[in-house]
N, C-alpha and C positions, 0 to 999 in steps of 0.2 A: 566686456572684458572687466575682470576683477583683479584687484592687485592682490598679491600674496600677503596673507596676515602677516605681522611682525611678532618677534618672540615675546613682547609685551602683551600681546593680545588686545591692543588697542581697537576698539570697534571701528573707528574711522576707516581703516585699511581694510575693512570688509566691504566697503561701499563700492559700487561699480565706478570704473573711472569713464566720465562721458567724453573726455578729450586728454590727450597728452601734450604737454608744451615742453619744448626742449630749449634750455640756454645751448649755446654752441661750444664756446670754448671750454674744453674741460667735461663735457658732456657728450658731444658727438664726437670730438677727437681730443686726444690727449696731447695737446699744444701749449700747455701753459709755460714749460720750460723755456719755449722759443719766445714767447712774449717777456718773460723773466730778463732773459739775455738782452733782447731789444731794448727794454726799459733801462736796464743797467747801462747799456752802451749811451743811450739817450741822457741819463742823468750825468754821465760822465762827461760827455760832449759840451754840456750847458754848464758844467762846473757846479752841479749840485749833489748834495749827500744822497745817499741811497741805503736804506734798511730793507732789504728785500723781504722778509716775513711780514714787516709792519706795513710794507707798501701795499702788498697784495692782499693782506687780510683787510684793510680799508678801502682799496680802490675797485678790486675784483666787481664787475658788473657795471660800473659806471662808464659813462661816454666819455671817449678820450678827451673831448674839450673840456669836461667837468674834471678831469684830472690833471690836464695841462694848465688850464686857466688860473687857479691859485698860484701858481709858481710865478706868474707874470701879470700882477695885477695892473689895469690900466690899458693893457696892450688890447688893441683892436679884435674883433673875434676872427677877422680873416688871417691875420697873424697867428692868433691861437690855431686856427686850423691848419694852417701851413706847418707849424712846430709839430702839432700831433700827427699829421701825416706823414712827417719824416721818419717817426717811431714806426707807424703802421707799415710803411714801405720797407724798413729794415726788417721787420717781422716776416712780412710775405716772402721777402727773398730767401731768408734762411729756411722758412718752413714749407716752403712750396714742395721740395722734393721728398716730404714725409708725410703726406696727408692720407692717412688711413683712418679708418672708423675706429671707435672704442670697441675692444670685445664685446659681444652680447648685443651691440647697438642694432643691427640687420635682423637678426631673430624677433627682438622685442618689437621692432617697426612692423615686421611681417605678421607677428601675431595680432598686433593693434589693428592693422588693416583687414586682417580675417575676421574680425568681430565688428568692422564698419566704425572703429573709433577714429576721428579726425586727430590730426596731429599739427601743431605749429612750431615755429622756432621764434623766440622771442629773445634777442641777444643784443648786448650792447656794442657790438663790432661794428664798424663801418662797412658799407656796402661791400667794398671790394674784398673784404676778409671774408665776409659771408659767401661771396661768390667763389673766392678760393677754395673754400671747404664743400659747400654744397655742389658746385659745378663739377669740381674734380671728382667728387664721389657720386655725382649723378643722383643726387637725392632730392633736388628742388621740387620736383614733380610728386613728390610724397608728401609733402606739406600743403595743407590748406591755406596757410598765410605765412609770412615771414616778416617779422617786425623789427625795428630798429631804431635807435633816436634818430637817424637821418630823415625819419618821417614825422618829425616833430614831437616825439615822446621823450620823457625825462628817463634817464638812467636809472638803474636799481640803486638802492633800495625802495624807490618809489614804485609803486605797483601798475603804472599807467600800460607798460608793455603787455603785461599779462592779463589785466582787464581787457584791453583792446583786442588780443588774441581770442579771448574766450567770445567777444561779441562778435568778431568776424567769423568764428565757426559756429554761432547761433547755440551755445551752450551756457548752461550757468556756471558762474565762476566755482562755486563750491564742488562742482563734479569734475574739475580740472586737476589733474596730476602734473605736477612740475618737477623737471629734473635739472637741478642745479648742483656747482660744486662750489659757491661761494657765499659767506655769509650774507652779504648784500641780498643775493638772488634769492635764498631762502626767506630772508626778511621780506623782501618784496611779494613774494608768494603769500606769506602770511598775512600781509596788509590786503592782499588782493582776495582774502578768504579761501584761498586754495591750500591742498595739502602739497608738500614738498618731498621728493627723495633728495636726500643730501650725499652727493657723491665725494669721494675722497681723493680724485685725482689731483685737486689742487695742491694737497699735501706730499704728493710723490714726485 
């Protein structure tokens, strides 16, 4: 499978893609406004200020514990996990009736499959959120591996999850093409030595 050349003619885009790695939120599904609303409610409940554009610009792609922890210094990890799960539970409750794939996703995956190109998910979402999307859409079996911070990896912009995805698929990082919607995710791909398609769903 070969990526389409971009308008600038950058030669990197003419290189074959050895594997595709998808973030999940904002790349497999258009769900960011549901996260936005859940985080806004969570901040309000805890009496914390919330600047929506700045918050998502700086935190998208991070694990929920990495987001919540700095608000409560010195608090035990178990309590941080509980606080973060309260937000995630609210998100799942509101988003569950709306799970649909992004337009163009399924044809892209079918084309990759026809060329024998392996695919992976590398998402900062907790396992319950990943299950909500992949199992509702029936897509889990399409991916060679699914990676998240619950397996001990750091969130983005650290490259850990992308590097591990390449390792598990048995491909060189530089042959991977990453689909991301967040600046932290694009930076993680860069640090991993991978090309990235920056999607604009986070802005809509």
